N, C-alpha and C positions, 0 to 999 in steps of 0.2 A: 306778509299778511296772508293768512289762510282764507281762501274763498271756496265755497261749495255751492254750485248752482244746479239745482234739480229741475227737470222738465219732463213733459210727456204725460202728465196727469190729465184726466178728462172724465166726463160722465159717460158711462157705457152701461149696456144692459148685462144682466147676469148671464154668465157663460161666455162673455166676450173676452178680448185680449187687449193688453196695453204693453208698451215698452217704455220704461222710464230710463232717463239718462241723468248722469251727474258728472259735471266737469269740475275737477278739483285743481286749485292752483295754490302756490305758497307752501306746498309740501313736496317731498321727493316721492311722488306717487308710486313709482315702481317698487319702492322698498316697503310700502305700507300694506297691511291687511286693510281691505275696504269692506264696508258693510252697508246694508240698507236697514232702515228702521221705519216704523210707522206709529202714528199716534191717532187713535180713534177718539171721537168726541167723548169726553168724560173719563178717558182712560190714560194710563201712563204710556209714555213712549216705550216701544219694545223693539228689540233687535230681531229681525226676521231672516236675514240671510247674510253670509259673509263669504269672502273669497280671499285666499292667501296670495302671497306673491307668486307662488308656484301654480296657482289655479285651483287648488283644493277648495271645495265649497261645503258649507254647512247651512242647514235650514231649520227653522222652527217647524214643529210637526204640522201646524195649521196651514202651511204653504208648501210643504214638501210634495213633490210630484206635480205641482202646478206652476211654481215660480222657478226661474232660472237666473242666477246672477252670473255676470261675466265682466271682463275688464279688457280695456285696450290701453296698454301702458304708453303707447306712442301718442295717444290722444288725451292722456290723463283723465280717462272717462271710465266710469263703472255703469253697467246697465242692469236693469231688472226686467226680464221678460215675464209677464204675468198672463197666464192662460186660465181658462175655466174660472173666471172671476165670480165671486159671490158677494151678496150684500154686506156680509161681515168683513169684507176686505176694504170697505169704505174707511178712509183715513187720509191724513196728510203723511206723505212719504218723504223721508230724509235719507241722505247718505252721510257717512262719516268714516273716519279712520280710527277705529277703536284702538286704544293703547297709545295713540299719538300724544295725548294731552297730559299724561302723567297725573300729577296731583291737581291740576288746574281744571276748571270747568270747561267742557268742550264748547267750541263755537259751532253753531248750527246755522245752516242756510235757511232760506225761506220755505223750503219744502215744495212739494207739488201735490195738489189735491186730486185724489182718486175717489170717485163716487160711483157706486154700483147700484143700479136700480133693479128691482125685482120684477 
């Protein structure tokens, strides 16, 4: 059974930093692309960063240069270092393994709330 447990969210002031963590179980973590997503109030969930098994990374333009995704395969953990936070980064943040689910609806963890005050 797949489990994704996100943590590290908080209320911080604009310009601050946070480091999110996501521990995955029930998947062969080291063989999967991992990604971070976020869902702001009233908006659809969006993929914001991904990391390949070899460590190659991709980011959506809105976070490029501010966020850094990384992974520790020994700990089955993916991280998101977020710097220069803006009020528009306020959202619930989730991790997942894109492509793992095939034709089935993906399982989502509870996410972690990030709130940025101006």
